[in-house]
C-alpha positions in Angstrom: 177.0 39.0 73.3 180.7 38.6 73.3 182.5 38.1 76.6 184.9 40.9 77.6 188.4 40.2 76.2 191.0 39.0 78.7 193.8 41.4 79.2 196.9 40.6 77.2 199.5 38.4 78.9 203.2 38.4 78.5 206.3 36.6 79.7 208.4 39.2 81.5 212.2 39.1 82.0 213.8 41.9 84.1 217.5 42.1 83.7 219.5 43.6 86.5 222.9 44.3 84.9 224.9 45.5 87.9 227.8 43.4 89.2 230.3 44.0 92.0 233.0 43.2 89.4 233.0 42.3 85.7 233.8 38.7 84.8 236.0 38.4 81.7 233.9 35.5 80.3 230.4 37.1 80.6 228.7 38.2 77.4 225.6 39.7 79.0 224.8 43.4 79.2 226.5 44.5 82.4 227.9 47.4 84.3 230.0 47.7 87.4 227.9 48.6 90.4 227.3 52.4 90.7 224.6 53.6 93.2 223.5 56.6 91.0 223.3 54.5 87.8 221.4 51.7 89.6 218.9 54.2 91.0 218.3 55.7 87.6 217.9 52.2 86.1 215.4 51.1 88.8 213.4 54.4 88.4 213.2 53.8 84.6 212.1 50.2 85.2 209.3 51.3 87.6 208.1 53.8 85.1 208.1 51.3 82.3 206.1 48.8 84.4 203.6 51.5 85.4 203.0 52.2 81.7 201.7 48.7 81.2 199.1 48.2 83.9 196.7 46.2 81.6 199.3 43.5 80.8 199.0 40.4 82.9 202.3 38.7 83.7 202.2 35.0 82.6 205.8 34.5 83.9 208.2 36.7 85.6 212.0 36.1 85.6 214.8 38.2 87.1 218.3 37.8 85.9 221.7 39.4 85.4 224.4 40.4 87.8 226.9 38.0 89.3 225.6 34.5 89.4 226.7 33.8 92.9 
């Protein structure tokens, strides 16, 4: 008999593109902070994560926004 297959794993990067101001040197995807836009973005992110319950996170990184 074969052992059950392990769930697929993935490296996950979650980009949070909201900044209190836009730096002129930054090439990353970014938007100036806006409460409504941030709420929509986070709701979409939660929905996307809920659609992948069988994926095991091998790594999880958060990035974006102002580096300070």
